[in-house]
C-alpha positions in Angstrom: 95.2 131.5 123.2 91.8 130.4 124.8 90.6 133.1 127.2 90.1 130.6 130.0 93.7 129.4 129.8 95.0 133.0 129.7 93.0 133.9 132.7 94.4 130.8 134.5 97.9 131.8 133.9 97.3 135.5 134.8 95.8 134.3 138.1 98.9 132.2 139.0 100.5 133.0 142.4 103.9 134.3 142.4 106.7 131.7 142.7 107.6 130.9 146.4 110.3 133.0 147.9 112.7 130.0 148.2 112.5 129.3 144.5 113.3 133.0 143.6 116.2 132.7 146.1 117.5 129.6 144.5 117.4 131.2 141.1 119.3 134.2 142.4 122.0 132.1 144.1 122.4 129.8 141.0 122.7 132.9 138.7 125.3 134.5 140.9 128.8 133.4 139.7 130.2 134.2 143.2 127.7 131.9 145.0 128.8 128.6 146.4 127.2 125.2 147.0 126.9 126.2 150.7 125.0 129.3 149.8 122.5 127.0 147.9 122.4 124.6 150.7 121.4 127.4 153.3 118.6 128.5 150.9 117.1 125.1 150.3 117.2 124.3 154.1 114.6 127.2 154.6 112.0 125.2 152.9 111.0 121.8 154.3 109.0 120.7 151.2 112.0 121.3 148.9 114.3 119.5 151.4 111.9 116.4 151.3 111.6 116.3 147.6 115.4 116.9 147.0 116.2 113.9 149.3 113.6 111.9 147.7 115.1 112.4 144.3 118.6 111.9 145.7 117.7 108.4 146.9 115.8 107.5 143.7 117.3 104.8 141.5 117.2 107.3 138.6 120.4 108.9 139.9 122.2 105.8 141.4 124.3 107.6 144.0 125.1 104.3 145.5 124.6 105.4 149.1 121.7 106.8 151.2 121.5 110.5 151.1 120.2 111.9 154.4 121.1 115.5 154.4 120.7 118.5 152.1 124.5 119.2 151.9 125.1 115.7 150.6 122.3 116.1 148.0 123.3 119.4 146.7 127.0 118.5 146.4 126.0 115.3 144.4 123.5 117.0 142.2 125.3 120.3 141.7 123.7 123.7 141.8 121.9 123.5 138.4 120.2 120.1 139.0 119.3 121.0 142.6 117.6 124.2 141.3 115.7 122.3 138.7 114.4 119.7 141.2 113.4 122.4 143.6 111.6 124.5 141.1 109.9 121.6 139.4 108.3 120.2 142.7 107.4 123.7 143.9 105.6 124.5 140.7 103.6 121.3 140.7 102.6 122.0 144.4 101.7 125.7 143.5 99.4 124.5 140.6 97.5 122.0 142.6 97.9 119.2 140.2 94.9 117.1 139.0 96.1 115.0 136.1 93.0 112.6 135.8 92.3 113.9 132.1 95.7 112.5 131.1 94.9 109.2 132.9 97.7 109.5 135.4 98.0 110.4 139.1 99.9 113.5 140.3 102.6 111.3 141.6 103.0 109.4 138.2 103.1 112.7 136.4 105.9 113.8 138.7 107.7 110.6 137.9 107.5 111.1 134.2 108.8 114.6 134.5 111.8 113.1 136.5 112.3 110.4 134.0 112.3 113.1 131.2 115.0 115.1 133.0 117.1 112.1 134.0 117.1 110.8 130.4 118.0 114.2 129.1 120.9 114.6 131.5 122.2 111.0 130.9 122.1 111.8 127.2 123.5 115.3 127.1 126.3 114.7 129.6 127.7 112.7 126.8 127.5 115.6 124.4 128.0 118.9 126.3 127.8 119.3 130.1 126.9 123.0 130.1 124.1 122.2 127.7 123.1 119.3 129.8 122.5 121.6 132.8 120.3 123.9 130.8 118.4 121.2 129.3 117.9 119.3 132.6 115.8 122.3 133.9 113.8 122.5 130.7 113.1 118.7 130.5 111.9 118.7 134.1 109.5 121.6 133.6 108.4 121.2 130.0 105.1 119.3 130.8 104.0 122.0 133.4 101.4 123.2 130.9 99.5 119.9 131.2 98.4 120.9 134.6 96.6 124.0 133.2 95.2 122.2 130.2 93.9 119.3 132.5 92.1 121.9 134.7 90.6 123.5 131.7 89.4 120.3 130.3 87.8 119.4 133.7 86.1 122.7 133.9 84.6 122.2 130.4 83.4 118.8 131.5 85.4 117.1 128.7 87.7 115.0 130.9 86.3 111.6 129.9 86.5 112.1 126.1 89.9 113.8 126.5 91.3 111.0 128.5 90.1 108.4 126.0 91.8 110.3 123.1 95.1 110.9 125.1 95.3 107.2 126.0 95.5 106.0 122.4 97.3 109.0 121.0 100.6 108.9 119.2 100.7 112.7 119.1 99.4 114.2 122.3 99.9 117.6 121.2 97.3 117.3 118.4 94.7 116.0 120.9 95.4 119.0 123.2 95.1 121.4 120.2 91.8 119.9 119.2 90.3 120.4 122.8 91.9 123.7 123.9 93.5 125.2 120.8 96.9 125.0 122.5 99.5 122.4 123.3 101.5 121.8 126.4 104.5 123.6 124.9 102.7 126.8 124.2 101.0 126.9 127.6 104.2 126.0 129.5 105.9 128.8 127.6 103.3 131.2 128.7 103.3 130.1 132.3 107.1 130.7 132.5 106.8 134.1 130.7 104.3 135.0 133.4 107.0 134.1 135.9 109.7 136.1 134.0 111.9 133.2 133.3 114.7 133.8 130.8 113.5 134.3 127.1 115.9 131.5 125.8 114.5 129.1 128.3 110.9 129.9 127.4 111.7 129.6 123.7 113.3 126.3 123.9 110.1 124.9 125.4 107.8 126.9 123.2 109.3 125.4 120.0 109.6 121.9 121.4 106.7 120.6 119.3 108.1 122.4 116.1 111.9 122.6 116.6 112.4 123.3 113.0 110.7 126.5 113.4 112.7 127.5 116.6 115.1 130.6 116.5 118.6 129.3 115.6 119.9 130.0 119.1 117.6 127.5 120.8 117.0 125.1 117.9 119.3 122.4 119.3 117.6 122.7 122.8 114.1 122.5 121.3 115.0 119.6 119.2 116.4 117.7 122.2 113.3 118.4 124.2 111.1 117.1 121.4 113.1 113.9 121.2 112.9 113.3 124.9 109.1 113.7 125.2 108.7 111.5 122.2 110.5 108.8 124.1 108.9 109.5 127.3 105.3 110.5 126.6 102.9 110.7 129.4 100.6 108.0 128.0 103.4 105.5 127.3 106.8 106.4 128.7 109.7 104.4 127.2 107.2 102.5 125.0 108.5 100.5 122.0 107.1 103.0 119.4 108.2 106.1 121.3 111.7 104.9 121.6 112.0 103.9 117.9 110.5 107.1 116.8 112.6 109.2 119.1 115.8 107.5 117.9 114.7 108.1 114.2 114.2 111.8 115.1 117.6 112.0 116.7 119.2 110.5 113.7 117.4 112.9 111.4 118.7 115.7 113.5 122.3 114.6 113.2 122.8 113.1 116.6 125.0 110.1 117.4 122.1 107.8 118.2 124.4 105.3 120.0 124.7 107.9 122.9 120.9 108.3 123.1 120.4 104.5 123.0 123.0 104.0 125.9 121.1 106.7 128.0 117.8 105.0 127.3 119.2 101.7 128.3 120.7 103.2 131.5 117.4 104.9 132.5 115.3 101.8 131.8 117.5 99.7 133.9 117.2 102.2 136.8 113.3 102.6 136.3 112.9 98.9 136.8 113.9 99.4 140.5 111.3 102.2 141.0 
């Protein structure tokens, strides 16, 4: 891995205490929704982002959500943790996504779309896997923040942005500029933060799911399909949807379930 990227990852500050506490609560089988509510309420930024997500059309809760207890109860512990971690990580990394041609706000929206699509799709397949994949889908583009920073420091942002804008395979553009992809950089970031090895590996192999260890291959494949359908340069574009459905079919999925999830999210995103 490029030394400047290694150094950027090594210099990352530790995760906020609230995020660590959320992880601890969610990993404790004896913890309750109320325990997580109390933890979330200690961090005003996580509260604000959680309520913003709860009132987004992406999740269609049908009524205004105006307190943490409501939001956590509706999302559940796993999704609440994912939203809290995702927004905290982006704040911690000081997002500047100009090399990818998007604002930090749009980058956050794309991550939310990927996570929402994953959840809508996998809830039709396996609820337990849906919970695991929601967190991974929400965080799998994190490495783009470090790559964008490196490209800016190397004064390559203009050329990089032009190449990304027209790219069908964004990973190949990243590799040509920084010798790494979002998947490998994201995996390194969450290794640095001591995330579970299975979680790291499902993201690490999301560009090459056929090479993934057997225990995470399905997860890596699902992540690969989701980012094919919702790439940062053309989320839910015609080509991406067609290509993603083709990859899902090749992987043995019932594509009608994925198509139904795509249609549902597209209907909701029109309201954003």
